[in-house]
BAGUKE-622771 format. One record per residue: z, y, x of N, C-alpha, C, CB in turn. Coordinates in pm, whole numbers, padded with zeros to 5 digits, always signed. Each point is the difference from the previous one (the first is absolute). Glycine has a CB too. Example, Ala and Ser with C-alpha at 12.3 -4.5 7.8 and 13.67 -1.06 7.14 Angstrom:
// BAGUKE-622771
+00780-00569+01319+00000+00119-00089+00000+00120+00090+00125-00117-00189-00197+00222+00154+00006+00119+00082+00073+00109-00077-00215-00063+00118
//
This chain:
// BAGUKE-622771
-08303-03769+02037+00076+00122+00008-00022+00088-00122-00013-00012+00248-00111+00016-00300-00030+00081-00117+00077-00051-00122-00228+00050+00094+00246-00183-00101+00075-00055-00113+00145+00045+00003-00152-00197-00002+00212+00205+00119+00140+00044+00011+00014+00144-00046+00036-00158+00191-00131+00243-00154+00005+00141-00043-00019+00009-00150-00089+00074+00223-00001-00155-00279-00023+00004-00143+00122-00051-00075-00245-00032+00038+00314-00068+00017+00120-00052-00065+00108+00106-00008-00056-00229+00083+00069+00312+00021+00100+00106-00003-00034+00104-00106+00044-00037+00244-00172+00063-00263-00042+00101-00096+00033-00040-00144-00181+00065+00157+00183-00194-00187+00026-00042-00137+00142-00052-00020-00240-00054-00019+00325+00069+00118+00137-00047-00011+00079+00084-00101-00010-00080+00237-00039+00198-00267+00066+00091-00093-00104+00042-00103+00164+00083+00178-00134-00102-00305-00095+00032-00106+00052+00117-00082-00078-00240-00007+00026+00360+00030+00049+00117-00073-00039-00006-00148-00016+00134+00211+00096-00069-00294-00023+00003-00144-00067+00131-00041+00198-00151-00034-00265+00147-00079-00065+00117-00061-00082+00080+00101+00188+00011-00163-00162+00121+00175-00082+00084+00088+00066+00022+00135-00092+00112-00202+00177-00205+00242+00067+00013+00131-00089-00058+00108+00227-00014-00109-00208+00068+00230-00074-00047+00115+00097-00023+00115-00208+00124-00074+00170-00212+00166+00081-00028+00119-00078+00055+00120+00108-00210-00103-00040+00292+00186-00064+00066+00112+00072-00035+00129-00074+00188-00150-00004-00218+00253+00054-00018+00133-00030+00128+00077-00030-00256-00004+00135+00319+00058-00020+00124+00075-00085-00026+00123+00221+00088-00082-00307+00009+00114-00077-00007+00124+00088+00053+00112-00221+00029-00123+00190-00065+00246+00082+00040+00116+00010+00151+00012-00069-00209+00116+00185+00255-00072+00023+00143+00021-00081+00050+00118+00231-00021-00095-00258+00150+00093-00076+00061+00110+00081-00009+00129-00115+00157-00162+00048-00192+00270+00065-00012+00130-00002+00133+00077-00066-00243+00006-00030+00330-00042-00016+00128+00071-00003+00114-00101-00125-00114+00187+00161+00232-00140-00016+00120-00081-00144+00047+00013+00245+00066+00030-00283+00034-00108-00136+00054+00008-00028+00056+00139+00008+00053-00245+00096-00006+00315-00016+00054+00135-00003-00105+00108+00113+00201-00080-00095-00330+00045-00008-00107+00097+00134-00044+00058-00222+00084+00052+00333-00033-00107+00132-00038+00051+00040-00134-00061+00067+00244+00028-00025-00338+00056+00046-00130-00049+00136+00014-00067-00130-00117+00182+00147+00053-00298+00125+00008-00074+00085-00124+00026-00111+00139-00176+00240-00122+00202+00088-00117+00011+00023-00058-00139+00114+00096+00206-00073-00223-00212+00018-00068-00128+00093+00074-00095-00040-00212+00118+00148+00271-00068+00096+00065-00088-00051+00134-00053+00182-00114+00126-00290+00167-00073-00055+00128-00046-00113-00019-00102+00062+00101+00220-00107-00225-00237-00111-00026-00092+00050+00003-00144-00116-00139+00175+00038+00201-00261+00030-00001-00143-00067-00120-00062+00021+00252-00007+00033-00297-00106-00066-00108-00071-00134+00051-00050+00222-00105-00068-00327+00028+00087-00131+00046-00044-00009+00006-00152-00100-00097+00207+00018+00188-00255-00020+00016-00143-00135-00055-00042+00148+00201+00002-00199-00294+00078-00124-00066-00036+00018-00148+00021-00138+00202+00061+00065-00279-00139+00014-00143+00009-00119-00072-00059+00245+00027-00009-00237-00159+00014-00107-00084-00053+00055-00080-00117-00113-00014+00227+00037+00007-00334+00042-00075-00118-00017-00148+00028-00064+00190-00154+00173-00267+00134-00005-00144+00026+00008-00081-00129+00106+00040+00222-00068+00023-00334+00003-00070-00129+00000+00103-00112+00124-00196+00101-00186+00160-00213-00001+00089-00117+00037-00079-00125-00177+00145+00108+00232-00074-00204+00030-00061-00129-00126-00003-00086+00240+00078+00015-00230-00133-00136-00117-00010-00087-00041+00132-00066+00069-00233-00042+00014+00335+00048-00031+00128-00064+00100+00030-00110-00242-00031+00053+00249+00160-00089+00095+00045-00103-00045-00050-00137+00057+00204+00137+00038-00251-00216-00027-00046-00136-00005+00121-00091+00113-00223+00044-00226+00242-00110-00018+00116-00088+00048-00032-00141-00196+00076+00139+00202+00026-00223+00048-00016-00138-00086-00097-00081+00089+00231+00013-00219-00239+00018-00089-00089-00076+00007-00146+00048-00151+00196-00037+00238-00225+00134+00019-00136+00048-00089-00038+00117+00065-00056-00228-00157+00144+00266-00088-00027+00114+00062+00056+00127-00203+00004-00149+00154-00049+00263+00051+00047+00128-00095+00105+00059+00111-00224+00039-00053+00331+00014-00078+00103+00069-00025-00048+00143+00099+00187-00144-00224-00181+00188-00032-00044+00136+00059+00095+00103-00212-00105-00084+00254+00049+00196+00049+00082+00110-00118+00061+00075+00208-00144+00022-00189+00262+00034-00107+00066+00076-00001-00044+00146+00017+00195-00153+00086-00268+00196+00008-00048+00138-00003-00152+00000+00131+00204+00069-00163-00260+00048-00005-00146+00013+00062-00042+00133-00208-00009-00145+00232-00117+00161+00056-00053+00124-00093+00037+00115+00113-00192-00123-00054+00242+00232-00077+00039+00117-00024+00150+00010-00107-00220-00010+00123+00294-00101-00018+00145+00004+00111+00065+00082-00113-00006-00225+00079+00111+00299+00101+00079+00070+00029+00123-00084-00076-00083+00228+00205+00113-00244+00043+00106-00091+00105+00090+00065-00050-00149-00194+00065+00269+00137+00106+00092+00038+00100+00005-00115-00156+00137+00147+00284-00125-00113+00104+00007-00102+00107+00097+00047-00045-00237-00076+00130+00281-00017+00105+00096+00031+00106-00058+00091-00042+00107-00218+00111-00019+00287+00101-00041+00099+00110-00087-00061-00047+00210+00124+00087-00181-00246+00110-00074-00063-00048-00087-00116+00154+00183+00067-00281-00217-00070-00057-00081-00108+00034-00147+00019-00185+00164-00026+00196-00234-00083+00012-00145+00001+00138-00052+00038-00236-00003+00055+00246-00128-00059+00122-00072+00034-00030-00094+00115+00086+00015-00238-00009-00002+00346-00020-00088+00115+00067-00134-00022-00014+00200+00151-00059-00308-00125+00055-00135-00007-00049-00078+00121+00008+00007-00255+00063-00113+00288-00038-00086+00112-00050-00131-00061+00171+00107+00162-00296-00144-00129-00060-00122-00051-00056-00078+00118-00056+00108-00223+00104-00226+00243-00049-00083+00111+00019+00064+00136-00164-00095-00157+00273+00172+00173+00028+00064+00127-00073+00132+00021+00038-00225+00088-00120+00267-00184-00072+00126+00011+00052+00100-00102-00203-00122+00083+00211+00249-00042+00038+00106-00092-00124+00047-00074+00191+00071+00149-00183-00067-00282-00109+00050-00083+00056+00097-00102-00132-00213+00032+00046+00291-00092+00037+00094-00105-00059-00048-00132+00012+00192+00165+00065-00179-00273-00052-00026-00133+00006+00131-00076+00075-00245+00003-00188+00284-00061-00004+00125-00077-00106-00011-00108+00077+00131+00201-00070-00037-00294-00102+00007-00105-00125+00067+00057+00177+00011-00182-00290-00046+00124-00127+00060+00045+00004+00152-00014-00123-00210-00067+00192+00261-00034+00008+00144-00023+00071+00073+00113+00001-00045-00245+00078-00026+00326+00073+00062+00111-00088+00022+00123+00207-00107-00086-00329+00053+00085-00090+00019+00113-00056+00141-00002-00058-00244+00000+00036+00299+00119-00056+00135+00011-00151-00003+00018+00216+00078+00098-00264-00174-00019-00145-00006+00027-00037-00137+00053-00005+00246+00046-00122-00278-00061-00057-00120+00058-00088+00045+00117+00006-00129-00223+00013+00067+00339-00076+00038+00119-00132-00075+00001+00213+00045+00128-00320+00025-00097-00133-00059-00004-00047-00047+00126-00048+00139-00175
//
């Protein structure tokens, strides 16, 4: 089973400083404990990185290392990235600079 999950993670190879993010599940309850129906849920603005590119190519020909890695959970803007469907799953592709924070 772990091999199948790993195969999905490498099915898409981002270029330069781009990363591929799988959104985490939306909140099922409000802070007050009210259950939300599916049509009232907003798309979550946090996700898990499933693939990273090699890093941005700098003027001197070297690559700048990314500050995030596969498996990190991150926050991103509501309208950040480009949604694509890969292997039946919706993922986001965006530049590392579009991330707001890394969750610890």
